[in-house]
C-alpha positions in Angstrom: 12.6 14.9 13.6 11.6 17.5 11.0 13.1 19.2 7.9 11.7 21.6 5.3 13.0 21.6 1.8 12.2 23.1 -1.6 11.9 20.3 -4.2 11.0 20.1 -7.9 7.6 18.3 -8.0 5.5 17.0 -10.9 1.8 16.4 -10.5 -1.2 17.8 -8.8 -2.9 17.8 -5.4 -3.9 14.1 -5.6 -0.9 12.6 -7.5 2.7 13.8 -7.2 6.3 12.7 -7.5 9.7 14.3 -7.1 10.6 15.5 -10.6 13.5 13.9 -12.5 15.7 15.0 -15.4 13.3 13.5 -17.9 10.2 15.3 -16.7 9.1 18.1 -19.1 10.0 21.4 -17.4 6.6 22.9 -18.1 5.1 20.3 -15.7 7.6 20.8 -12.9 7.0 23.2 -10.0 9.2 24.0 -7.0 7.2 23.2 -3.8 8.0 23.4 -0.2 8.0 20.0 1.4 7.8 19.3 5.1 9.5 16.1 6.0 9.0 14.3 9.4 10.4 11.1 10.7 7.9 9.5 13.2 8.0 6.2 15.0 10.1 4.1 17.3 12.4 1.1 17.4 9.7 -1.4 18.1 7.3 -0.4 15.3 9.6 1.2 12.8 9.8 4.7 11.4 7.7 6.6 8.8 9.2 9.3 6.6 6.2 11.6 6.2 6.3 13.8 3.1 3.9 16.8 2.9 4.3 19.0 -0.2 2.4 22.3 0.0 -0.8 21.9 -2.1 -0.6 18.1 -2.3 -1.6 15.1 -0.3 0.7 13.7 2.4 2.6 10.5 1.6 4.9 8.3 3.7 7.4 5.4 3.5 8.1 2.9 6.2 11.6 2.1 7.4 13.1 -0.2 10.0 15.4 2.5 11.4 15.4 6.3 11.6 18.8 6.2 9.7 17.1 4.4 6.7 14.4 7.1 6.7 17.0 9.8 6.7 18.8 8.0 3.8 15.6 8.0 1.8 15.1 11.7 2.5 18.7 12.4 1.3 18.1 10.4 -1.8 14.8 11.9 -2.8 15.1 15.4 -1.4 18.8 16.0 -0.8 18.4 16.5 3.0 21.9 16.3 4.6 22.4 14.3 7.8 22.6 17.5 9.8 19.5 19.0 8.1 17.0 17.6 10.7 15.7 19.5 13.7 
């Protein structure tokens, strides 16, 4: 499954986070982020997060639904936002 979103990011190529309300606006940039859910029921699922210009990171989840919930929480991806 894959989704592409624009998200406010703070950081640089080797250290980033999704910006929050308390982050100084001068340090926040909108970046395109490609999100992918990879895995299977036996081994679990990874939410792979790839912001343009930054390193790729991932989180592990027992189910694809948990990975989708994390994507919704962090990036606002709706349940029907996956291809």
